[in-house]
CHARMM-style PDB file with segment names, atoms N, HN, CA, C and O in Angstrom:
ATOM      1  N   MET     1      12.376  -6.244  -0.831  1.00  0.00      PROA
ATOM      2  CA  MET     1      10.989  -6.839   0.720  1.00  0.00      PROA
ATOM      3  C   MET     1      11.384  -6.529   1.939  1.00  0.00      PROA
ATOM      4  O   MET     1      12.425  -5.900   2.131  1.00  0.00      PROA
ATOM      5  N   LYS     2      10.863  -6.798   2.578  1.00  0.00      PROA
ATOM      6  HN  LYS     2      10.018  -7.309   2.421  1.00  0.00      PROA
ATOM      7  CA  LYS     2      11.245  -6.990   3.583  1.00  0.00      PROA
ATOM      8  C   LYS     2       9.962  -7.510   4.332  1.00  0.00      PROA
ATOM      9  O   LYS     2       8.983  -6.763   4.329  1.00  0.00      PROA
ATOM     10  N   THR     3       9.862  -8.972   5.104  1.00  0.00      PROA
ATOM     11  HN  THR     3      10.656  -9.579   5.106  1.00  0.00      PROA
ATOM     12  CA  THR     3       8.757  -9.887   5.928  1.00  0.00      PROA
ATOM     13  C   THR     3       8.383  -9.008   7.144  1.00  0.00      PROA
ATOM     14  O   THR     3       9.301  -9.133   7.955  1.00  0.00      PROA
ATOM     15  N   LEU     4       7.403  -8.144   7.641  1.00  0.00      PROA
ATOM     16  HN  LEU     4       6.657  -8.042   6.982  1.00  0.00      PROA
ATOM     17  CA  LEU     4       7.259  -7.795   9.060  1.00  0.00      PROA
ATOM     18  C   LEU     4       6.425  -8.537   9.749  1.00  0.00      PROA
ATOM     19  O   LEU     4       5.248  -8.669   9.413  1.00  0.00      PROA
ATOM     20  N   PRO     5       6.792  -8.932  10.480  1.00  0.00      PROA
ATOM     21  CA  PRO     5       5.740  -9.849  12.044  1.00  0.00      PROA
ATOM     22  C   PRO     5       4.117  -8.832  11.965  1.00  0.00      PROA
ATOM     23  O   PRO     5       3.608  -7.761  11.635  1.00  0.00      PROA
ATOM     24  N   VAL     6       3.809 -10.691  12.783  1.00  0.00      PROA
ATOM     25  HN  VAL     6       4.222 -11.561  13.051  1.00  0.00      PROA
ATOM     26  CA  VAL     6       2.284  -9.487  13.328  1.00  0.00      PROA
ATOM     27  C   VAL     6       2.513  -8.389  14.286  1.00  0.00      PROA
ATOM     28  O   VAL     6       3.346  -8.328  15.191  1.00  0.00      PROA
ATOM     29  N   GLY     7       1.609  -7.520  13.915  1.00  0.00      PROA
ATOM     30  HN  GLY     7       0.933  -7.570  13.179  1.00  0.00      PROA
ATOM     31  CA  GLY     7       1.762  -6.266  15.558  1.00  0.00      PROA
ATOM     32  C   GLY     7       2.548  -5.281  14.655  1.00  0.00      PROA
ATOM     33  O   GLY     7       2.462  -4.078  14.904  1.00  0.00      PROA
ATOM     34  N   SER     8       3.508  -5.829  13.352  1.00  0.00      PROA
ATOM     35  HN  SER     8       3.578  -6.806  13.149  1.00  0.00      PROA
ATOM     36  CA  SER     8       4.636  -4.385  13.010  1.00  0.00      PROA
ATOM     37  C   SER     8       3.713  -3.278  12.800  1.00  0.00      PROA
ATOM     38  O   SER     8       2.512  -3.131  12.572  1.00  0.00      PROA
ATOM     39  N   VAL     9       5.170  -2.265  13.033  1.00  0.00      PROA
ATOM     40  HN  VAL     9       6.146  -2.385  13.218  1.00  0.00      PROA
ATOM     41  CA  VAL     9       4.491  -0.952  12.376  1.00  0.00      PROA
ATOM     42  C   VAL     9       5.661  -0.408  11.800  1.00  0.00      PROA
ATOM     43  O   VAL     9       6.830  -0.705  12.045  1.00  0.00      PROA
ATOM     44  N   TYR    10       4.965   0.870  10.577  1.00  0.00      PROA
ATOM     45  HN  TYR    10       4.015   1.111  10.379  1.00  0.00      PROA
ATOM     46  CA  TYR    10       6.090   0.691   9.617  1.00  0.00      PROA
ATOM     47  C   TYR    10       6.081   2.180   9.048  1.00  0.00      PROA
ATOM     48  O   TYR    10       4.911   2.476   8.805  1.00  0.00      PROA
ATOM     49  N   THR    11       7.004   3.297   8.723  1.00  0.00      PROA
ATOM     50  HN  THR    11       7.954   3.057   8.920  1.00  0.00      PROA
ATOM     51  CA  THR    11       6.281   4.662   8.176  1.00  0.00      PROA
ATOM     52  C   THR    11       7.130   4.370   7.029  1.00  0.00      PROA
ATOM     53  O   THR    11       8.230   3.818   7.011  1.00  0.00      PROA
ATOM     54  N   GLU    12       6.057   5.080   5.573  1.00  0.00      PROA
ATOM     55  HN  GLU    12       5.163   5.527   5.587  1.00  0.00      PROA
ATOM     56  CA  GLU    12       6.843   5.584   4.546  1.00  0.00      PROA
ATOM     57  C   GLU    12       7.529   7.234   4.218  1.00  0.00      PROA
ATOM     58  O   GLU    12       7.009   8.225   4.730  1.00  0.00      PROA
ATOM     59  N   PRO    13       8.110   7.281   3.783  1.00  0.00      PROA
ATOM     60  CA  PRO    13       8.441   8.847   4.022  1.00  0.00      PROA
ATOM     61  C   PRO    13       7.711   9.383   2.958  1.00  0.00      PROA
ATOM     62  O   PRO    13       7.623   8.575   2.033  1.00  0.00      PROA
ATOM     63  N   ALA    14       6.977  10.795   2.686  1.00  0.00      PROA
ATOM     64  HN  ALA    14       7.050  11.451   3.437  1.00  0.00      PROA
ATOM     65  CA  ALA    14       6.272  11.425   2.297  1.00  0.00      PROA
ATOM     66  C   ALA    14       6.530  11.424   0.721  1.00  0.00      PROA
ATOM     67  O   ALA    14       7.540  10.943   0.206  1.00  0.00      PROA
ATOM     68  N   ASN    15       5.543  11.992   0.066  1.00  0.00      PROA
ATOM     69  HN  ASN    15       4.723  12.383   0.485  1.00  0.00      PROA
ATOM     70  CA  ASN    15       6.400  11.951  -1.273  1.00  0.00      PROA
ATOM     71  C   ASN    15       7.463  11.909  -2.242  1.00  0.00      PROA
ATOM     72  O   ASN    15       8.194  12.632  -2.919  1.00  0.00      PROA
ATOM     73  N   GLU    16       7.113  10.351  -1.900  1.00  0.00      PROA
ATOM     74  HN  GLU    16       6.520   9.763  -1.350  1.00  0.00      PROA
ATOM     75  CA  GLU    16       7.746   9.457  -2.632  1.00  0.00      PROA
ATOM     76  C   GLU    16       7.336   7.696  -2.914  1.00  0.00      PROA
ATOM     77  O   GLU    16       7.006   6.926  -2.013  1.00  0.00      PROA
ATOM     78  N   PRO    17       7.480   7.269  -4.626  1.00  0.00      PROA
ATOM     79  CA  PRO    17       6.764   6.116  -4.266  1.00  0.00      PROA
ATOM     80  C   PRO    17       6.480   5.480  -3.092  1.00  0.00      PROA
ATOM     81  O   PRO    17       6.870   5.883  -1.996  1.00  0.00      PROA
ATOM     82  N   HSD    18       5.480   4.005  -3.360  1.00  0.00      PROA
ATOM     83  HN  HSD    18       5.163   3.677  -4.250  1.00  0.00      PROA
ATOM     84  CA  HSD    18       5.200   3.239  -1.967  1.00  0.00      PROA
ATOM     85  C   HSD    18       5.189   2.480  -2.749  1.00  0.00      PROA
ATOM     86  O   HSD    18       5.311   2.602  -3.968  1.00  0.00      PROA
ATOM     87  N   PHE    19       4.935   0.982  -1.679  1.00  0.00      PROA
ATOM     88  HN  PHE    19       4.836   0.884  -0.689  1.00  0.00      PROA
ATOM     89  CA  PHE    19       4.696  -0.412  -2.542  1.00  0.00      PROA
ATOM     90  C   PHE    19       4.849  -1.093  -1.323  1.00  0.00      PROA
ATOM     91  O   PHE    19       5.654  -1.000  -0.396  1.00  0.00      PROA
ATOM     92  N   ALA    20       3.772  -1.875  -1.584  1.00  0.00      PROA
ATOM     93  HN  ALA    20       3.118  -1.950  -2.338  1.00  0.00      PROA
ATOM     94  CA  ALA    20       3.345  -3.450  -0.406  1.00  0.00      PROA
ATOM     95  C   ALA    20       3.111  -4.849  -0.887  1.00  0.00      PROA
ATOM     96  O   ALA    20       2.018  -4.804  -1.451  1.00  0.00      PROA
ATOM     97  N   MET    21       3.303  -5.344  -0.913  1.00  0.00      PROA
ATOM     98  HN  MET    21       4.191  -5.380  -0.455  1.00  0.00      PROA
ATOM     99  CA  MET    21       2.860  -6.699  -1.211  1.00  0.00      PROA
ATOM    100  C   MET    21       2.543  -7.684  -0.209  1.00  0.00      PROA
ATOM    101  O   MET    21       3.267  -7.877   0.768  1.00  0.00      PROA
ATOM    102  N   THR    22       1.439  -8.332  -0.440  1.00  0.00      PROA
ATOM    103  HN  THR    22       0.851  -8.175  -1.234  1.00  0.00      PROA
ATOM    104  CA  THR    22       0.937  -9.300   0.336  1.00  0.00      PROA
ATOM    105  C   THR    22       1.406 -11.295  -0.634  1.00  0.00      PROA
ATOM    106  O   THR    22       1.981 -11.458  -1.711  1.00  0.00      PROA
ATOM    107  N   ALA    23       0.928 -12.246   0.205  1.00  0.00      PROA
ATOM    108  HN  ALA    23       0.461 -12.114   1.080  1.00  0.00      PROA
ATOM    109  CA  ALA    23       1.324 -13.270  -0.598  1.00  0.00      PROA
ATOM    110  C   ALA    23       0.526 -14.026  -0.115  1.00  0.00      PROA
ATOM    111  O   ALA    23      -0.593 -13.558   0.093  1.00  0.00      PROA
ATOM    112  N   ASN    24       0.766 -15.381   0.227  1.00  0.00      PROA
ATOM    113  HN  ASN    24       1.675 -15.762   0.058  1.00  0.00      PROA
ATOM    114  CA  ASN    24      -0.988 -16.439   0.054  1.00  0.00      PROA
ATOM    115  C   ASN    24      -1.257 -16.618   1.582  1.00  0.00      PROA
ATOM    116  O   ASN    24      -1.876 -17.654   1.822  1.00  0.00      PROA
ATOM    117  N   GLU    25      -1.018 -16.042   2.413  1.00  0.00      PROA
ATOM    118  HN  GLU    25      -0.514 -15.200   2.218  1.00  0.00      PROA
ATOM    119  CA  GLU    25      -1.353 -15.972   3.889  1.00  0.00      PROA
ATOM    120  C   GLU    25      -2.237 -14.473   3.561  1.00  0.00      PROA
ATOM    121  O   GLU    25      -2.044 -13.435   2.928  1.00  0.00      PROA
ATOM    122  N   PRO    26      -3.222 -15.030   4.345  1.00  0.00      PROA
ATOM    123  CA  PRO    26      -4.559 -14.050   4.804  1.00  0.00      PROA
ATOM    124  C   PRO    26      -3.943 -12.448   5.271  1.00  0.00      PROA
ATOM    125  O   PRO    26      -3.301 -12.692   6.292  1.00  0.00      PROA
ATOM    126  N   VAL    27      -3.867 -11.290   5.062  1.00  0.00      PROA
ATOM    127  HN  VAL    27      -4.389 -11.092   4.232  1.00  0.00      PROA
ATOM    128  CA  VAL    27      -3.643 -10.276   5.729  1.00  0.00      PROA
ATOM    129  C   VAL    27      -4.493  -9.056   6.113  1.00  0.00      PROA
ATOM    130  O   VAL    27      -5.336  -8.702   5.288  1.00  0.00      PROA
ATOM    131  N   ILE    28      -4.356  -8.233   7.485  1.00  0.00      PROA
ATOM    132  HN  ILE    28      -3.672  -8.521   8.154  1.00  0.00      PROA
ATOM    133  CA  ILE    28      -4.841  -6.773   7.646  1.00  0.00      PROA
ATOM    134  C   ILE    28      -4.485  -5.574   7.175  1.00  0.00      PROA
ATOM    135  O   ILE    28      -3.699  -5.222   8.055  1.00  0.00      PROA
ATOM    136  N   VAL    29      -4.512  -4.876   6.553  1.00  0.00      PROA
ATOM    137  HN  VAL    29      -5.150  -5.162   5.838  1.00  0.00      PROA
ATOM    138  CA  VAL    29      -3.199  -3.642   6.895  1.00  0.00      PROA
ATOM    139  C   VAL    29      -4.563  -2.617   7.358  1.00  0.00      PROA
ATOM    140  O   VAL    29      -5.779  -2.639   7.173  1.00  0.00      PROA
ATOM    141  N   MET    30      -3.644  -1.791   8.016  1.00  0.00      PROA
ATOM    142  HN  MET    30      -2.656  -1.773   8.166  1.00  0.00      PROA
ATOM    143  CA  MET    30      -4.259  -0.294   7.961  1.00  0.00      PROA
ATOM    144  C   MET    30      -3.629   0.678   8.266  1.00  0.00      PROA
ATOM    145  O   MET    30      -2.808   0.788   9.176  1.00  0.00      PROA
ATOM    146  N   LEU    31      -4.140   1.799   7.173  1.00  0.00      PROA
ATOM    147  HN  LEU    31      -4.807   1.710   6.434  1.00  0.00      PROA
ATOM    148  CA  LEU    31      -3.058   2.827   6.897  1.00  0.00      PROA
ATOM    149  C   LEU    31      -4.161   3.645   7.495  1.00  0.00      PROA
ATOM    150  O   LEU    31      -5.390   3.584   7.540  1.00  0.00      PROA
ATOM    151  N   THR    32      -2.870   4.724   8.100  1.00  0.00      PROA
ATOM    152  HN  THR    32      -1.871   4.774   8.064  1.00  0.00      PROA
ATOM    153  CA  THR    32      -3.560   6.072   8.369  1.00  0.00      PROA
ATOM    154  C   THR    32      -2.324   7.237   7.925  1.00  0.00      PROA
ATOM    155  O   THR    32      -1.136   7.026   7.677  1.00  0.00      PROA
ATOM    156  N   GLY    33      -2.865   8.148   7.929  1.00  0.00      PROA
ATOM    157  HN  GLY    33      -3.829   8.319   8.130  1.00  0.00      PROA
ATOM    158  CA  GLY    33      -2.097   9.232   7.547  1.00  0.00      PROA
ATOM    159  C   GLY    33      -2.923  10.694   7.354  1.00  0.00      PROA
ATOM    160  O   GLY    33      -4.144  10.715   7.200  1.00  0.00      PROA
ATOM    161  N   THR    34      -2.081  11.924   7.384  1.00  0.00      PROA
ATOM    162  HN  THR    34      -1.089  11.907   7.509  1.00  0.00      PROA
ATOM    163  CA  THR    34      -2.467  12.881   6.879  1.00  0.00      PROA
ATOM    164  C   THR    34      -2.596  13.702   5.791  1.00  0.00      PROA
ATOM    165  O   THR    34      -1.547  14.062   5.255  1.00  0.00      PROA
ATOM    166  N   GLY    35      -3.905  14.181   5.223  1.00  0.00      PROA
ATOM    167  HN  GLY    35      -4.756  13.889   5.658  1.00  0.00      PROA
ATOM    168  CA  GLY    35      -4.017  14.703   3.595  1.00  0.00      PROA
ATOM    169  C   GLY    35      -3.381  16.156   3.510  1.00  0.00      PROA
ATOM    170  O   GLY    35      -2.814  16.886   4.323  1.00  0.00      PROA
ATOM    171  N   PRO    36      -3.769  16.268   1.982  1.00  0.00      PROA
ATOM    172  CA  PRO    36      -4.075  15.370   1.504  1.00  0.00      PROA
ATOM    173  C   PRO    36      -3.002  14.448   1.161  1.00  0.00      PROA
ATOM    174  O   PRO    36      -1.809  14.395   1.461  1.00  0.00      PROA
ATOM    175  N   THR    37      -3.953  13.573   0.282  1.00  0.00      PROA
ATOM    176  HN  THR    37      -4.922  13.616   0.038  1.00  0.00      PROA
ATOM    177  CA  THR    37      -3.725  12.056  -0.236  1.00  0.00      PROA
ATOM    178  C   THR    37      -3.950  11.572  -1.342  1.00  0.00      PROA
ATOM    179  O   THR    37      -5.118  11.872  -1.590  1.00  0.00      PROA
ATOM    180  N   ASP    38      -3.419  10.834  -2.402  1.00  0.00      PROA
ATOM    181  HN  ASP    38      -2.470  10.590  -2.200  1.00  0.00      PROA
ATOM    182  CA  ASP    38      -3.759  10.109  -3.278  1.00  0.00      PROA
ATOM    183  C   ASP    38      -3.353   9.360  -3.846  1.00  0.00      PROA
ATOM    184  O   ASP    38      -2.253   9.777  -4.209  1.00  0.00      PROA
ATOM    185  N   THR    39      -3.549   8.208  -4.299  1.00  0.00      PROA
ATOM    186  HN  THR    39      -4.443   7.870  -4.004  1.00  0.00      PROA
ATOM    187  CA  THR    39      -2.870   6.982  -5.264  1.00  0.00      PROA
ATOM    188  C   THR    39      -3.538   6.914  -6.348  1.00  0.00      PROA
ATOM    189  O   THR    39      -4.623   7.104  -6.898  1.00  0.00      PROA
ATOM    190  N   VAL    40      -1.904   6.382  -6.502  1.00  0.00      PROA
ATOM    191  HN  VAL    40      -1.023   6.227  -6.055  1.00  0.00      PROA
ATOM    192  CA  VAL    40      -1.842   6.844  -8.406  1.00  0.00      PROA
ATOM    193  C   VAL    40      -1.211   5.480  -8.840  1.00  0.00      PROA
ATOM    194  O   VAL    40      -0.354   5.182  -8.008  1.00  0.00      PROA
ATOM    195  N   TYR    41      -1.261   4.996  -9.346  1.00  0.00      PROA
ATOM    196  HN  TYR    41      -1.957   5.238 -10.022  1.00  0.00      PROA
ATOM    197  CA  TYR    41      -1.022   3.413 -10.116  1.00  0.00      PROA
ATOM    198  C   TYR    41      -0.241   3.569 -11.203  1.00  0.00      PROA
ATOM    199  O   TYR    41      -0.623   4.083 -12.255  1.00  0.00      PROA
ATOM    200  N   GLU    42       1.378   2.934 -10.885  1.00  0.00      PROA
ATOM    201  HN  GLU    42       1.688   2.517 -10.031  1.00  0.00      PROA
ATOM    202  CA  GLU    42       2.630   2.753 -11.857  1.00  0.00      PROA
ATOM    203  C   GLU    42       1.898   2.434 -13.486  1.00  0.00      PROA
ATOM    204  O   GLU    42       2.574   2.671 -14.487  1.00  0.00      PROA
ATOM    205  N   ASN    43       0.099   1.738 -13.645  1.00  0.00      PROA
ATOM    206  HN  ASN    43      -0.450   1.546 -12.832  1.00  0.00      PROA
ATOM    207  CA  ASN    43       0.315   0.754 -14.183  1.00  0.00      PROA
ATOM    208  C   ASN    43      -0.921   1.219 -14.279  1.00  0.00      PROA
ATOM    209  O   ASN    43      -1.565   0.624 -13.415  1.00  0.00      PROA
ATOM    210  N   PRO    44      -1.671   2.019 -14.903  1.00  0.00      PROA
ATOM    211  CA  PRO    44      -3.468   2.378 -14.808  1.00  0.00      PROA
ATOM    212  C   PRO    44      -3.896   1.374 -14.858  1.00  0.00      PROA
ATOM    213  O   PRO    44      -4.570   1.034 -13.886  1.00  0.00      PROA
ATOM    214  N   ALA    45      -3.726   0.376 -16.021  1.00  0.00      PROA
ATOM    215  HN  ALA    45      -3.178   0.652 -16.810  1.00  0.00      PROA
ATOM    216  CA  ALA    45      -4.447  -1.353 -16.098  1.00  0.00      PROA
ATOM    217  C   ALA    45      -4.553  -1.659 -14.616  1.00  0.00      PROA
ATOM    218  O   ALA    45      -5.527  -2.297 -14.216  1.00  0.00      PROA
ATOM    219  N   ASP    46      -3.423  -1.160 -13.606  1.00  0.00      PROA
ATOM    220  HN  ASP    46      -2.633  -0.641 -13.931  1.00  0.00      PROA
ATOM    221  CA  ASP    46      -4.005  -2.148 -12.528  1.00  0.00      PROA
ATOM    222  C   ASP    46      -5.320  -0.965 -11.446  1.00  0.00      PROA
ATOM    223  O   ASP    46      -5.727  -1.242 -10.318  1.00  0.00      PROA
ATOM    224  N   ASP    47      -5.558  -0.168 -11.966  1.00  0.00      PROA
ATOM    225  HN  ASP    47      -5.228   0.057 -12.883  1.00  0.00      PROA
ATOM    226  CA  ASP    47      -6.398   0.496 -11.324  1.00  0.00      PROA
ATOM    227  C   ASP    47      -8.115  -0.001 -11.006  1.00  0.00      PROA
ATOM    228  O   ASP    47      -8.976   0.189 -11.866  1.00  0.00      PROA
ATOM    229  N   PRO    48      -8.447  -0.665  -9.624  1.00  0.00      PROA
ATOM    230  CA  PRO    48      -9.357  -1.376  -9.635  1.00  0.00      PROA
ATOM    231  C   PRO    48     -10.869  -0.079 -10.243  1.00  0.00      PROA
ATOM    232  O   PRO    48     -11.936  -0.374 -10.781  1.00  0.00      PROA
ATOM    233  N   THR    49     -10.446   1.002  -9.942  1.00  0.00      PROA
ATOM    234  HN  THR    49      -9.579   1.242  -9.504  1.00  0.00      PROA
ATOM    235  CA  THR    49     -11.881   1.946  -9.679  1.00  0.00      PROA
ATOM    236  C   THR    49     -11.907   2.147 -11.642  1.00  0.00      PROA
ATOM    237  O   THR    49     -12.905   2.722 -12.078  1.00  0.00      PROA
ATOM    238  N   ARG    50     -11.021   1.757 -12.506  1.00  0.00      PROA
ATOM    239  HN  ARG    50     -10.210   1.290 -12.152  1.00  0.00      PROA
ATOM    240  CA  ARG    50     -10.983   1.360 -13.976  1.00  0.00      PROA
ATOM    241  C   ARG    50     -11.763   0.480 -14.387  1.00  0.00      PROA
ATOM    242  O   ARG    50     -12.760   0.812 -15.029  1.00  0.00      PROA
ATOM    243  N   LYS    51     -11.576  -0.421 -14.199  1.00  0.00      PROA
ATOM    244  HN  LYS    51     -10.767  -0.691 -13.678  1.00  0.00      PROA
ATOM    245  CA  LYS    51     -12.156  -1.920 -13.954  1.00  0.00      PROA
ATOM    246  C   LYS    51     -13.849  -1.815 -14.634  1.00  0.00      PROA
ATOM    247  O   LYS    51     -14.631  -0.993 -14.154  1.00  0.00      PROA
ATOM    248  N   PRO    52     -14.292  -2.788 -15.839  1.00  0.00      PROA
ATOM    249  CA  PRO    52     -15.277  -2.323 -16.131  1.00  0.00      PROA
ATOM    250  C   PRO    52     -16.329  -3.099 -15.268  1.00  0.00      PROA
ATOM    251  OT1 PRO    52     -17.526  -2.823 -15.356  1.00  0.00      PROA
TER     252      PRO     52
END
């Protein structure tokens, strides 16, 4: 993990698993990309769309 300063921009390679984490401070994340795209949770129990 690497801490990024305010205003940072970074890229992630296509067709590879991605991981990001926030700590105790509020954060705004903007994601952009070119589809098609999908979100697959490593642990299906973490998928918020499956919560009752």
